[in-house]
C-alpha positions as CSV (number, residue, x, y, z in Angstrom):
1,M,-0.4,0.3,-0.1
2,R,1.1,3.2,-0.9
3,N,0.5,6.5,1.2
4,A,1.1,9.7,2.0
5,I,2.0,12.9,4.2
6,I,1.9,16.3,3.1
7,L,3.4,18.8,5.8
8,A,1.5,21.8,5.4
9,A,0.9,23.5,8.8
10,G,3.0,26.6,8.5
11,K,1.7,30.6,7.6
12,G,5.0,30.9,5.5
13,T,5.9,34.4,7.3
14,R,9.1,35.3,4.8
15,M,5.9,35.0,2.3
16,K,4.5,38.4,4.1
17,S,1.2,37.4,3.5
18,S,-2.2,36.6,5.3
19,Q,-2.6,33.8,3.5
20,S,-1.3,30.0,4.1
21,K,2.1,29.4,1.5
22,V,0.7,26.2,0.6
23,M,-2.1,28.5,-0.8
24,H,-0.5,30.5,-3.1
25,S,-1.4,30.1,-6.9
26,I,1.2,28.7,-9.6
27,I,-0.7,29.1,-12.8
28,D,-4.2,28.2,-12.0
29,R,-4.2,26.6,-9.0
30,P,-2.6,26.5,-5.2
31,M,1.2,25.1,-4.9
32,L,-0.3,22.3,-2.9
33,A,-2.8,21.2,-5.5
34,Y,0.4,19.6,-7.6
35,I,2.0,18.0,-4.9
36,I,-1.5,15.9,-4.2
37,D,-1.9,15.4,-8.4
38,A,1.8,14.3,-8.4
39,L,0.8,11.7,-5.6
40,R,-2.3,10.4,-7.3
41,A,-0.2,9.5,-10.4
42,V,2.0,7.3,-8.8
43,H,-1.6,6.1,-7.0
44,V,-0.9,6.6,-3.5
45,E,-4.5,5.2,-1.9
46,R,-3.7,7.3,1.0
47,I,-3.4,11.3,1.3
48,V,-3.1,13.3,4.4
49,V,-2.5,16.8,4.8
50,V,-1.0,17.9,8.0
51,V,-2.9,21.8,8.7
52,G,-2.7,24.6,11.0
53,Y,-2.8,27.8,9.6
54,Q,-5.7,28.5,8.1
55,A,-6.5,25.2,8.0
56,Q,-10.3,25.6,7.6
57,T,-9.6,26.8,3.9
58,I,-6.9,24.2,2.8
59,E,-9.8,21.5,4.3
60,A,-12.5,23.4,2.0
61,T,-10.1,23.5,-1.4
62,F,-9.0,20.1,-0.6
63,K,-11.8,17.2,-0.6
64,D,-10.7,14.3,-1.4
65,V,-7.8,14.5,0.9
66,E,-7.7,13.2,4.9
67,F,-6.1,16.0,7.1
68,A,-4.4,15.8,10.2
69,L,-4.3,19.0,12.5
70,Q,-1.1,20.5,14.0
71,E,-1.4,23.1,17.1
72,P,1.0,24.1,18.4
73,Q,3.6,23.3,15.8
74,L,6.6,21.5,17.9
75,G,8.8,20.3,14.2
76,T,8.6,18.3,11.5
77,G,8.3,15.0,13.6
78,H,5.7,16.8,15.6
79,A,3.8,17.2,12.6
80,V,3.8,13.1,10.9
81,M,3.1,12.0,15.2
82,Q,-0.8,13.5,14.8
83,C,-1.2,11.6,12.0
84,Q,-2.6,8.4,13.7
85,Q,-5.5,8.0,10.7
86,L,-2.0,5.6,9.2
87,A,-0.1,4.2,12.3
88,N,-1.8,0.5,11.4
89,E,-1.3,1.2,7.8
90,T,1.4,-1.2,5.6
91,G,3.6,-0.8,2.9
92,D,5.4,2.7,2.3
93,T,4.8,6.3,3.3
94,I,6.2,9.4,1.8
95,I,6.8,13.1,3.5
96,I,6.5,15.5,2.0
97,N,6.7,19.3,2.1
98,G,3.7,21.5,0.9
99,D,5.7,23.8,-0.3
100,G,7.7,21.8,-3.6
101,P,5.2,22.4,-6.2
102,C,7.3,21.0,-9.0
103,I,8.4,17.3,-7.4
104,Q,7.1,14.9,-11.1
105,P,5.5,12.0,-10.7
106,E,8.7,9.8,-12.2
107,T,10.6,11.3,-9.4
108,L,7.6,9.7,-6.7
109,E,7.8,6.3,-8.3
110,K,11.9,5.8,-8.4
111,L,11.5,7.3,-4.6
112,F,9.0,4.3,-3.9
113,Q,11.0,2.0,-6.3
114,A,14.3,2.6,-4.2
115,N,12.5,2.0,-1.4
116,E,11.2,-1.6,-1.7
117,T,14.2,-2.9,0.3
118,A,15.2,-0.5,3.2
119,S,13.5,1.2,5.8
120,A,13.5,4.2,4.6
121,T,15.0,6.2,1.4
122,L,15.3,10.2,1.0
123,C,16.4,12.4,-1.3
124,T,19.2,13.8,-1.8
125,A,21.3,16.9,-3.7
126,I,25.0,18.1,-4.5
127,L,25.3,22.2,-4.0
128,E,28.9,23.7,-4.0
129,D,27.2,26.3,-1.5
130,A,25.0,24.1,1.0
131,G,24.1,27.1,2.4
132,A,21.2,26.6,5.3
133,Y,20.2,22.8,4.1
134,G,20.4,19.6,6.2
135,R,23.5,17.7,5.7
136,I,23.6,14.3,4.7
137,V,26.1,12.1,6.9
138,R,27.0,8.7,5.4
139,D,29.4,5.8,6.8
140,Q,32.3,4.2,4.8
141,A,30.2,1.7,3.3
142,N,27.8,5.2,1.8
143,N,25.4,3.8,3.9
144,V,22.9,7.2,5.2
145,I,23.3,7.2,8.7
146,G,22.2,10.5,9.8
147,I,20.8,14.0,9.1
148,V,22.2,16.8,10.3
149,E,20.6,20.8,10.3
150,A,22.8,23.5,9.4
151,K,21.9,25.5,12.5
152,D,23.2,22.4,14.6
153,C,26.3,21.1,12.5
154,D,29.7,21.4,13.7
155,P,32.6,22.8,10.9
156,E,33.6,19.6,9.3
157,Q,29.6,18.5,8.6
158,L,29.3,22.4,7.7
159,K,31.5,21.5,4.4
160,I,29.4,18.6,2.9
161,K,27.9,19.5,0.5
162,E,25.1,16.3,0.1
163,I,22.3,18.0,1.3
164,N,18.4,16.5,2.2
165,A,15.9,17.6,-0.4
166,G,13.2,17.1,2.0
167,I,11.5,14.1,0.6
168,Y,11.5,10.7,1.8
169,C,10.0,7.4,1.6
170,F,9.7,5.2,5.4
171,K,8.2,1.6,6.1
172,N,4.8,2.5,7.3
173,Q,5.5,0.4,10.6
174,D,8.9,1.7,10.9
175,L,8.2,5.2,10.9
176,F,5.4,5.1,13.1
177,A,7.4,2.5,15.5
178,S,10.2,5.5,15.8
179,L,7.8,8.0,16.3
180,D,7.6,8.0,19.8
181,K,11.6,7.8,19.9
182,L,12.3,11.2,18.9
183,E,13.0,14.1,21.4
184,P,13.9,17.7,21.2
185,N,17.5,17.8,21.8
186,N,18.5,20.5,19.3
187,A,18.8,24.8,19.1
188,Q,15.0,25.2,18.4
189,H,14.1,22.6,20.5
190,E,11.9,20.8,18.2
191,Y,10.9,17.3,17.1
192,Y,12.8,16.3,14.0
193,L,12.0,14.1,11.2
194,T,15.2,13.7,10.0
195,D,16.4,12.2,13.6
196,L,14.6,9.1,12.3
197,I,17.3,8.5,9.8
198,S,20.2,8.1,13.1
199,I,17.4,6.1,14.8
200,L,16.6,3.6,12.2
201,S,19.9,3.1,11.4
202,D,21.0,2.7,15.0
203,Q,18.8,0.1,15.2
204,G,20.6,-1.8,11.6
205,K,18.0,-0.9,9.3
206,T,18.4,0.2,6.0
207,V,18.3,3.5,5.0
208,N,19.1,4.6,1.2
209,G,19.8,7.9,-0.6
210,M,18.7,8.5,-3.2
211,V,20.3,12.1,-5.6
212,I,18.2,14.0,-7.1
213,E,19.3,15.2,-10.7
214,N,17.1,18.4,-11.1
215,R,17.6,19.6,-8.0
216,E,15.0,22.5,-9.2
217,E,12.8,19.5,-8.9
218,V,13.0,19.6,-5.2
219,M,12.9,23.3,-4.9
220,G,10.8,24.9,-1.3
221,I,9.0,27.9,-1.6
222,N,9.6,30.4,1.7
223,D,9.0,34.0,-0.2
224,C,7.5,35.5,-2.8
225,K,11.1,35.4,-5.4
226,E,11.0,31.9,-4.6
227,L,7.1,31.7,-5.7
228,Y,8.3,33.4,-9.1
229,R,10.9,30.8,-9.6
230,A,9.5,27.8,-9.5
231,Y,6.3,29.4,-12.1
232,T,9.0,30.0,-14.6
233,W,10.0,26.2,-14.0
234,M,6.4,24.9,-14.2
235,T,5.6,27.1,-17.5
236,N,9.5,26.1,-18.5
237,H,8.3,22.8,-18.3
238,I,4.9,22.5,-19.6
239,N,6.2,25.1,-22.6
240,S,9.1,23.1,-23.1
241,Y,6.6,19.4,-23.6
242,W,4.0,21.0,-26.0
243,L,7.0,22.3,-27.7
244,E,8.6,18.7,-28.2
245,Q,4.5,18.1,-29.5
246,G,4.6,20.6,-32.6
247,V,2.9,22.8,-30.5
248,Q,4.5,26.8,-32.5
249,I,4.3,28.6,-29.2
250,I,5.6,32.2,-30.9
251,D,7.6,32.9,-27.1
252,P,7.3,30.7,-24.4
253,K,8.6,33.7,-21.8
254,R,5.1,35.1,-22.5
255,T,3.0,32.1,-22.9
256,M,1.1,30.4,-19.9
257,I,-0.3,27.2,-20.2
258,G,-2.0,25.2,-17.1
259,K,-1.0,21.5,-16.4
260,D,-4.3,20.3,-17.7
261,V,-4.7,22.0,-20.6
262,K,-4.8,19.3,-24.0
263,I,-3.7,20.7,-27.5
264,G,-3.8,19.6,-30.8
265,H,-1.9,19.9,-33.5
266,D,-1.1,22.9,-36.0
267,V,-1.4,24.8,-33.6
268,I,-0.3,28.1,-33.3
269,I,0.1,30.2,-30.2
270,Y,1.2,34.0,-30.2
271,P,2.7,35.9,-27.3
272,N,0.7,37.3,-24.3
273,V,-1.9,34.2,-24.1
274,E,-3.1,32.0,-21.1
275,I,-4.3,29.0,-21.4
276,T,-5.7,27.3,-18.0
277,G,-8.2,25.2,-16.5
278,K,-9.5,21.7,-18.4
279,T,-9.4,23.6,-21.8
280,Q,-8.8,21.6,-25.1
281,I,-7.7,23.0,-27.9
282,G,-8.6,21.3,-31.3
283,N,-6.2,20.5,-34.3
284,G,-5.3,23.9,-36.7
285,V,-6.1,26.4,-34.3
286,I,-4.8,30.0,-34.1
287,I,-4.7,31.6,-30.6
288,R,-3.5,35.5,-31.2
289,S,-1.8,37.8,-28.9
290,N,-3.9,39.1,-25.8
291,S,-6.4,36.1,-25.2
292,R,-6.8,34.1,-22.5
293,I,-8.9,30.5,-22.4
294,V,-10.4,29.0,-19.5
295,D,-12.1,25.8,-19.1
296,S,-12.8,25.9,-22.6
297,T,-13.4,23.8,-25.7
298,I,-12.1,25.0,-29.1
299,Q,-12.5,23.1,-31.9
300,D,-10.5,22.2,-35.0
301,G,-9.5,25.6,-37.2
302,V,-10.9,28.2,-34.5
303,T,-8.8,31.5,-34.8
304,I,-8.9,33.4,-31.4
305,D,-8.1,36.9,-31.7
306,A,-7.5,38.7,-28.1
307,S,-10.4,37.5,-26.7
308,I,-11.2,36.2,-23.5
309,I,-13.2,32.6,-23.4
310,T,-14.4,31.2,-20.2
311,S,-16.4,27.4,-19.4
312,S,-17.7,27.9,-23.4
313,Q,-16.8,25.7,-26.8
314,I,-16.2,27.8,-29.9
315,D,-17.2,24.9,-32.5
316,Q,-15.2,24.2,-35.6
317,D,-13.6,27.2,-38.0
318,T,-15.3,29.6,-36.2
319,Q,-13.5,33.2,-35.6
320,I,-13.6,35.2,-32.4
321,G,-12.3,38.9,-31.8
322,P,-10.8,41.1,-31.5
323,M,-12.1,41.9,-28.4
324,T,-14.6,39.3,-27.8
325,A,-15.8,38.1,-24.3
326,I,-17.3,34.8,-24.3
327,T,-18.3,33.2,-20.9
328,N,-21.1,29.6,-20.6
329,C,-21.5,29.3,-24.4
330,Q,-21.7,27.9,-27.2
331,V,-20.3,29.8,-30.7
332,D,-20.8,28.0,-33.7
333,R,-19.5,29.0,-37.1
334,Q,-21.8,32.2,-37.8
335,C,-20.7,33.3,-34.2
336,R,-24.5,32.5,-33.3
337,L,-24.3,32.1,-29.5
338,K,-26.5,29.9,-27.3
339,S,-26.1,30.1,-23.6
340,F,-25.2,26.9,-21.4
341,E,-27.7,27.7,-19.2
342,R,-30.4,28.6,-21.6
343,F,-30.2,27.2,-25.0
344,E,-33.5,28.7,-26.4
345,N,-32.3,32.3,-25.8
346,E,-29.8,33.4,-28.5
347,H,-27.7,36.2,-28.2
348,I,-24.5,37.9,-30.0
349,A,-21.6,38.4,-27.7
350,K,-20.5,42.2,-27.8
351,G,-18.3,42.9,-30.2
352,Q,-20.2,40.3,-33.3
353,E,-22.1,40.4,-35.4
354,K,-24.8,38.3,-37.4
């Protein structure tokens, strides 16, 4: 069985926002949604989100997962202690921070596989300047024997370049059997999840370290600069995929495409275009500059010019715009609009002619 715990209880004070950090959006959804989507893609059966600050808002937004409340917040280990609904489960449990939206399903699948013969496996990265990251300590046989937080490192440990990427996979029974061994013996007087690595190692259990090749994929977000960095990575990742599929994106740096968008062949997208939600773009579509399409179906051969289309269907070979706004409508090739709510009432969108 595959389980997951997402740590999302903190406010994220460096965001300088009244909104919970994990609820800040990237493209068209909160950053937390990307992590849940990635876990679902690798068939995780139970997902528990640890909440604290603005718990009710997070719970109201994500209705298909479970929750555990962490109050007060006494560290990452303490957060996992609150997830007692998983205590009797078997299999593997991934633990991941809620501020890492760039993680990809392929990496999570590799992590599960790497943990098949281990008690725990953690993702690591190699940095020339490890800064404030926790250091990975290995023995002479190259086994991971511990993680030391930067503020608790001695001078020699600070020289280590392999850092903790903050994503773990535990044998679930080993995880919950070891939680009561955590002690707040650190500078912050908190229960560190990272201490479980040395606890399991001291018990003679195998702990693996899986080095992540693309460090950007495991970036955490703590402030608005890092939020922008994650947004840039995500848009580049999505746009690169569609370029490889033959979509002509004239200027990828000025094009925003959501993760759930589907696009056909021979499509041309001009600069300053946003396509989000569960939009489907047919074949041979031309989307000119300054257009925004949300949760809509655009059939083959359509041309859209500087227009906004929301929750609508544009039929084959129709020309829309410039400067047209369409919401909750179906538009045929004669530019006749029918409301999705009342099909018997035909009307013409502002700026369109019969």
